[in-house]
C-alpha positions in Angstrom: -10.9 9.9 -7.7 -7.3 8.0 -8.0 -9.0 5.1 -6.6 -11.8 5.2 -9.6 -9.2 5.9 -12.3 -6.6 3.1 -11.2 -9.5 0.8 -11.6 -10.6 1.8 -14.4 -7.2 1.4 -16.1 -7.0 -2.3 -14.4 -9.9 -3.1 -15.8 -9.6 -1.5 -19.1 -6.6 -3.6 -19.4 -8.1 -6.8 -18.7 -11.0 -6.3 -21.1 -8.5 -5.5 -23.6 -6.4 -8.5 -23.0 -9.4 -11.2 -22.8 -10.8 -9.8 -25.8 -7.5 -10.4 -27.9 -7.7 -13.8 -26.9 -11.3 -14.1 -28.1 -10.6 -12.3 -31.4 -7.4 -14.8 -32.2 -8.1 -18.0 -30.7 -11.9 -18.2 -30.4 -14.0 -16.4 -32.7 -13.5 -18.2 -35.4 -14.1 -21.9 -33.8 -17.7 -23.2 -33.5 -17.8 -24.2 -29.5 -20.7 -21.3 -29.4 -21.6 -22.0 -25.9 -17.9 -22.2 -24.7 -17.9 -18.5 -26.5 -20.9 -17.1 -25.0 -19.3 -18.5 -21.6 -16.0 -17.1 -22.2 -17.5 -13.5 -23.2 -19.5 -13.4 -20.1 -17.2 -14.8 -17.7 -13.9 -12.4 -19.1 -16.6 -9.6 -18.4 -17.1 -10.6 -14.9 -13.4 -11.3 -14.1 -12.5 -8.1 -15.7 -14.4 -6.5 -13.2 -13.2 -8.1 -10.1 -10.0 -8.9 -10.9 -8.4 -5.4 -10.1 -10.1 -5.9 -6.4 -7.6 -9.1 -5.6 -4.2 -7.3 -4.9 -0.5 -8.7 -4.4 0.0 -7.4 -1.0 3.4 -8.4 -0.8 6.7 -7.8 -2.8 10.1 -9.6 -2.5 13.0 -7.7 -4.2 16.8 -8.5 -3.5 17.2 -5.5 -1.3 16.3 -6.8 2.3 15.1 -3.6 3.1 11.9 -4.4 1.1 9.1 -5.8 3.1 5.8 -6.1 3.4 3.8 -2.9 1.9 0.7 -2.8 4.5 -2.2 -0.5 3.5 -1.7 2.9 2.9 -2.3 5.4 5.1 -4.0 9.0 4.3 -3.4 11.5 6.2 -5.7 14.9 5.2 -5.2 18.6 6.1 -6.8 21.7 5.2 -5.7 23.9 1.9 -3.7 27.2 2.4 -5.6 30.0 1.3 -5.1 30.9 -2.2 -7.6 33.4 -2.3 -10.2 30.8 -3.8 -12.7 28.7 -1.5 -10.9 25.4 -1.0 -14.0 23.3 -2.4 -13.8 24.9 -5.7 -10.2 24.2 -6.1 -10.5 20.9 -4.8 -13.2 19.5 -6.7 -14.1 21.4 -9.9 -11.0 21.9 -11.1 -9.3 19.0 -9.8 -11.6 16.3 -11.3 -12.5 17.2 -14.8 -12.1 13.8 -15.5 -14.4 12.2 -13.1 -17.0 14.7 -14.7 -16.7 13.7 -18.0 -16.6 10.3 -17.0 -20.0 10.6 -15.2 -21.2 12.7 -17.9 -20.7 9.7 -20.5 -22.4 6.9 -18.2 -25.2 9.3 -17.9 -25.8 9.4 -21.5 -25.4 5.9 -21.9 -28.1 5.3 -19.2 -30.5 7.7 -20.5 -29.9 5.8 -24.1 -30.6 2.6 -22.3 -33.9 3.6 -21.2 -35.1 5.7 -24.5 -34.8 1.7 -26.0 -36.6 0.4 -23.2 -39.5 2.9 -23.7 -39.2 1.9 -27.6 -39.8 -1.6 -27.1 -42.9 -0.8 -24.5 -44.1 1.4 -27.4 -43.7 -1.6 -30.2 -45.6 -4.0 -27.2 -48.4 -1.3 -27.3 -49.2 -0.7 -30.8 -48.7 -4.4 -31.6 -51.6 -7.0 -31.8 -51.0 -9.9 -29.7 -52.0 -13.7 -31.7 -51.3 -17.0 -31.5 -49.3 -18.5 -33.6 -48.3 -21.9 -33.4 -49.5 -22.6 -30.4 -47.7 -19.1 -28.8 -48.1 -15.2 -28.2 -46.5 -13.2 -30.2 -47.0 -9.5 -31.2 -47.6 -8.5 -35.0 -46.2 -5.3 -35.4 -47.2 -2.9 -38.2 -43.9 -1.5 -38.6 -41.5 -3.0 -41.2 -38.9 -4.5 -39.2 -36.8 -7.3 -38.5 -38.5 -10.1 -36.0 -36.8 -9.8 -32.7 -37.3 -11.0 -29.0 -36.8 -9.2 -25.9 -37.4 -11.4 -22.8 -39.9 -13.6 -23.4 -42.0 -11.4 -26.0 -41.7 -12.3 -29.8 -42.4 -9.9 -32.0 -42.9 -10.4 -35.7 -43.9 -7.8 -38.7 -47.1 -9.1 -40.5 -45.7 -9.8 -43.7 -43.7 -12.2 -42.1 -46.5 -13.9 -39.9 -48.6 -14.6 -43.1 -45.6 -16.4 -44.7 -44.5 -20.4 -44.2 -41.5 -18.8 -42.9 -43.2 -17.5 -39.6 -42.6 -21.2 -37.6 -38.5 -21.2 -38.5 -38.6 -17.3 -37.4 -40.5 -18.7 -34.2 -38.2 -21.6 -33.8 -35.4 -18.6 -33.5 -36.5 -16.5 -31.3 -37.4 -19.2 -29.3 -33.9 -20.2 -29.1 -33.3 -16.7 -27.7 -36.0 -17.0 -25.4 -34.8 -20.6 -23.9 -31.0 -19.8 -23.7 -31.6 -16.0 -21.8 -29.8 -14.1 -24.4 -31.7 -10.8 -23.3 -29.8 -10.8 -19.9 -26.5 -11.2 -21.6 -27.7 -8.3 -23.5 -28.7 -6.2 -20.7 -25.4 -7.3 -19.1 -23.1 -6.2 -21.7 -25.1 -2.5 -22.1 -24.6 -1.9 -18.8 -20.8 -2.6 -19.1 -20.7 -0.3 -22.0 -22.2 2.4 -19.5 -19.3 2.0 -17.4 -16.8 1.5 -19.8 -18.4 3.8 -22.6 -14.8 5.2 -23.5 -13.1 1.7 -23.6 -13.3 0.0 -27.9 -13.2 -3.0 -26.5 -16.5 -3.4 -24.3 -18.7 -2.2 -28.0 -16.5 -5.2 -29.6 -17.6 -7.6 -26.8 -21.4 -6.2 -27.7 -21.1 -7.1 -30.9 -19.4 -10.3 -30.2 -22.1 -11.9 -27.8 -24.7 -10.7 -30.3 -22.9 -12.9 -33.0 -22.9 -15.6 -30.3 -26.4 -15.4 -30.0 -27.5 -15.4 -33.3 -25.1 -18.6 -33.9 -26.3 -20.6 -31.1 -29.8 -19.7 -32.6 -29.0 -20.7 -36.0 -27.2 -24.2 -34.9 -30.8 -24.8 -32.7 -33.1 -24.2 -35.6 -30.8 -26.7 -37.7 -30.6 -29.2 -35.3 -34.4 -29.0 -35.2 -34.7 -30.3 -38.7 -34.5 -27.2 -40.4 -32.9 -27.6 -44.1 -29.7 -25.1 -44.2 -30.6 -24.2 -47.3 -33.7 -23.6 -46.6 -32.7 -21.4 -43.5 -30.3 -19.4 -45.1 -33.0 -18.8 -47.5 -35.4 -16.9 -45.0 -32.1 -15.3 -44.1 -31.5 -13.4 -47.0 -35.7 -13.0 -47.5 -34.9 -10.8 -44.0 -31.7 -9.0 -45.1 -32.5 -5.6 -45.7 -35.3 -4.6 -43.6 -35.2 -2.0 -40.7 -33.4 -3.3 -37.5 -35.2 -2.7 -34.1 -33.6 -1.2 -30.9 -30.0 -2.3 -30.0 -31.3 -4.3 -26.6 -33.1 -7.2 -28.4 -32.1 -10.4 -30.1 -32.8 -9.9 -34.2 -33.8 -12.6 -36.3 -31.6 -10.5 -39.0 -28.4 -8.9 -38.0 -25.7 -7.2 -40.2 -23.7 -10.4 -40.0 -25.4 -12.3 -42.9 -22.2 -13.5 -44.3 -20.7 -14.8 -41.1 -23.7 -16.3 -39.8 -23.7 -18.5 -43.4 -20.0 -19.4 -42.7 -20.7 -20.7 -39.7 -24.0 -22.4 -40.8 -21.7 -24.1 -43.4 -19.0 -24.5 -41.3 -17.5 -28.1 -39.8 -17.4 -28.5 -36.6 -14.3 -27.5 -34.2 -12.4 -30.8 -33.3 -11.9 -32.0 -29.4 -8.0 -31.2 -30.4 -9.0 -27.5 -30.5 -11.2 -27.8 -27.6 -8.5 -29.1 -25.1 -6.2 -26.4 -26.6 -8.3 -23.8 -25.5 -9.3 -25.1 -22.3 -5.7 -25.4 -21.4 -5.1 -21.6 -22.5 -7.7 -20.0 -20.8 -6.8 -20.2 -17.1 -3.3 -19.7 -18.5 -4.6 -16.5 -19.7 -6.9 -15.5 -16.8 -3.8 -15.9 -14.6 -1.3 -13.6 -17.2 -4.2 -10.9 -16.7 -3.8 -11.1 -13.0 -0.4 -10.6 -13.2 -0.9 -7.8 -15.6 -3.4 -5.8 -13.5 -1.4 -6.3 -10.3 1.6 -5.0 -11.7 -0.2 -1.5 -12.5 -1.0 -1.5 -8.6 2.4 -2.0 -7.0 3.9 0.5 -5.8 6.6 2.1 -7.9 9.0 1.5 -5.0 9.0 -2.1 -6.1 11.0 -0.7 -9.0 13.0 1.9 -7.4 14.0 0.8 -3.9 17.6 -0.4 -5.3 18.1 3.1 -5.7 16.6 4.1 -2.8 18.9 4.8 0.4 17.6 4.0 3.6 18.3 6.9 6.2 20.7 6.5 9.2 18.8 4.1 11.8 18.9 4.6 15.5 21.4 1.8 17.3 18.7 -0.6 17.9 17.8 -0.8 14.2 21.4 -0.8 13.1 22.6 -3.2 15.3 19.8 -6.0 13.8 21.3 -5.1 10.0 24.7 -5.9 11.5 23.8 -8.9 13.3 21.6 -9.9 9.8 23.7 -13.2 8.8 23.4 -14.8 12.2 19.7 -13.3 12.7 18.0 -13.0 9.2 15.4 -10.7 9.0 12.4 -12.2 6.9 9.8 -10.5 4.4 7.5 -13.7 4.0 7.2 -16.5 6.7 4.5 -19.3 7.4 2.9 -17.4 10.1 2.8 -13.6 9.6 3.2 -10.9 12.7 -0.2 -10.3 13.8 -0.8 -6.7 15.4 -3.4 -6.9 18.3 -7.0 -6.3 16.9 -5.6 -6.9 13.5 -4.2 -4.9 10.6 -7.7 -2.6 11.0 -6.5 -1.9 14.4 -2.8 -0.3 13.4 -4.5 1.3 10.5 -6.7 3.1 12.9 -3.7 4.1 15.4 -1.9 5.2 12.5 -4.1 7.4 10.9 -5.6 8.4 14.5 -2.1 10.1 15.7 -0.3 11.2 12.3 -1.0 14.7 12.1 -0.5 16.6 9.3 2.4 19.2 9.9 2.0 23.0 10.1 4.9 24.0 8.1 3.5 21.2 5.2 0.2 22.7 5.3 1.2 26.5 4.7 3.4 26.0 1.9 0.7 23.5 0.5 3.1 20.6 0.1 1.8 16.9 -0.1 3.7 13.7 0.2 3.9 10.1 0.0 6.3 8.5 2.7 7.3 4.8 2.7 8.2 3.7 5.9 10.3 0.8 6.7 10.2 -1.5 10.4 10.9 -4.8 11.9 8.7 -6.9 14.3 11.5 -8.9 16.5 11.1 -12.0 18.0 9.5 -10.6 21.1 6.9 -8.9 19.1 8.6 -5.2 19.2 8.7 -2.7 16.8 12.5 -1.9 15.8 13.1 1.7 15.3 12.1 2.5 11.6 13.7 4.3 9.0 12.7 6.0 6.2 12.8 4.3 3.1 11.4 6.5 0.3 9.7 10.0 0.0 7.7 11.6 -2.8 6.6 15.1 -2.5 4.6 17.3 -4.8 2.5 20.6 -4.5 -1.1 20.4 -3.8 -3.2 21.5 -6.9 -3.9 25.5 -6.4 -0.9 25.8 -4.2 1.9 28.3 -5.5 5.4 27.2 -5.2 7.6 27.9 -2.2 11.5 28.3 -1.8 13.0 25.2 -1.9 14.3 25.6 1.5 10.6 25.4 2.6 9.8 22.7 0.5 12.5 20.5 1.9 11.3 21.3 5.6 8.2 20.5 4.5 9.0 17.0 3.7 11.3 16.7 6.5 8.6 17.5 8.9 6.0 14.7 7.2 8.8 12.5 7.6 9.6 12.8 11.2 5.8 12.7 11.9 5.3 9.4 10.4 8.6 8.3 11.7 6.9 9.8 15.1 4.1 7.4 15.0 5.4 4.3 13.8 8.0 4.4 16.5 5.4 5.2 19.5 3.2 1.6 18.5 2.1 0.9 21.7 1.5 -2.8 21.6 3.6 -5.7 21.1 2.9 -8.2 18.4 2.3 -11.5 17.9 5.7 -12.4 16.5 6.1 -14.4 12.9 7.3 -18.1 13.1 8.8 -20.0 10.2 9.6 -23.1 10.6 8.6 -23.6 14.3 11.0 -20.6 15.0 9.8 -17.1 15.9 11.8 -15.0 13.6 12.1 -11.0 12.6 9.9 -10.0 9.9 10.6 -6.8 8.0 7.6 -4.5 6.7 6.7 -1.1 4.9 4.1 1.2 5.7 3.0 3.8 3.0 1.9 7.1 4.6 0.1 9.8 2.3 -0.4 13.4 3.3 -3.1 15.1 1.3 -4.4 18.5 1.2 -8.1 18.4 0.4 
């Protein structure tokens, strides 16, 4: 649940930042194709950016090192008079239930509209207009397209404007606008709670109309006549929401864009320079949500007293520096997966912490020396709390549970059996520091 909420938070922040840039810098420009690419690309980036994380944090305090993947150690919740599954899932995850309910509602809405399109197709007459098959609807709806299907109401098909409507809808088909809309609707289903995705959806539809209008005019249609046809379609009932409509409630904006002078090269150069910068800023903003709070609070943290080997390393630091990042980082035999497997299989949830219902997140610092040995670890920081459904115990018992979890984490890190391949910097073997987060969690 926590991982999902963090992902949704990161993606939501990215969507908001990207859309704000579009609203202030791109919305009024006539770079329709660029705008379409930007809207689609920024939506995709917002989905994948949270998966790219900064794995190392450098701060002034030399105790802070490369942060390894978190190891989660799970234990059974103590008896609280209620079944463990009930207290751990139904009551602990109401946000998940609300989120999934919203997704189901959006998916149902999407399916209903697909059925409506099929209903239009079944109750329409298929005729050949201008050398192309179209569906004539009996219902007074605005002309629209979905995939390769074009729907025109019978009244429009009997007038001269039908060829202009066909050109407009063919532009939607050639440029694959339906795929954009389906993708946008799926994104709305996943982020139904976020206003930015609905703004994305609306802006993407606007761009589709601008592109289709531009295509019709470039084929030789008179601007004034074309705007007159748009006005004739104004007020006609709109069809379902996942189609490209010849008429949308944006007539005034379409008129403005049809008559607007083209944006110049200077504006295009400025925007093309800003987009990569914006992407980088979004990446940093998204990752700032991921970095553990240790990055901000470590200056206040005081490591516990280390054993002689570790203290000696600190005393000789001026002669033998400890690095956080080097050209060739130390490698554990079998890689990080093997290290994580060893840690997770050997850390045991202390009985005292289980019985008192205490959870904790422990940050253990250690150094890999020039020979690949793991020097005696030290506890960098610890954050404890009670598991949901657990009753608070005495302060003495609480502190004992935290101390037992700290000792267990230290014991396992100190017992890492295999030597690492030492780190190297400028061709010389050096000492490199790491931080291992271990989370004790009751299920």
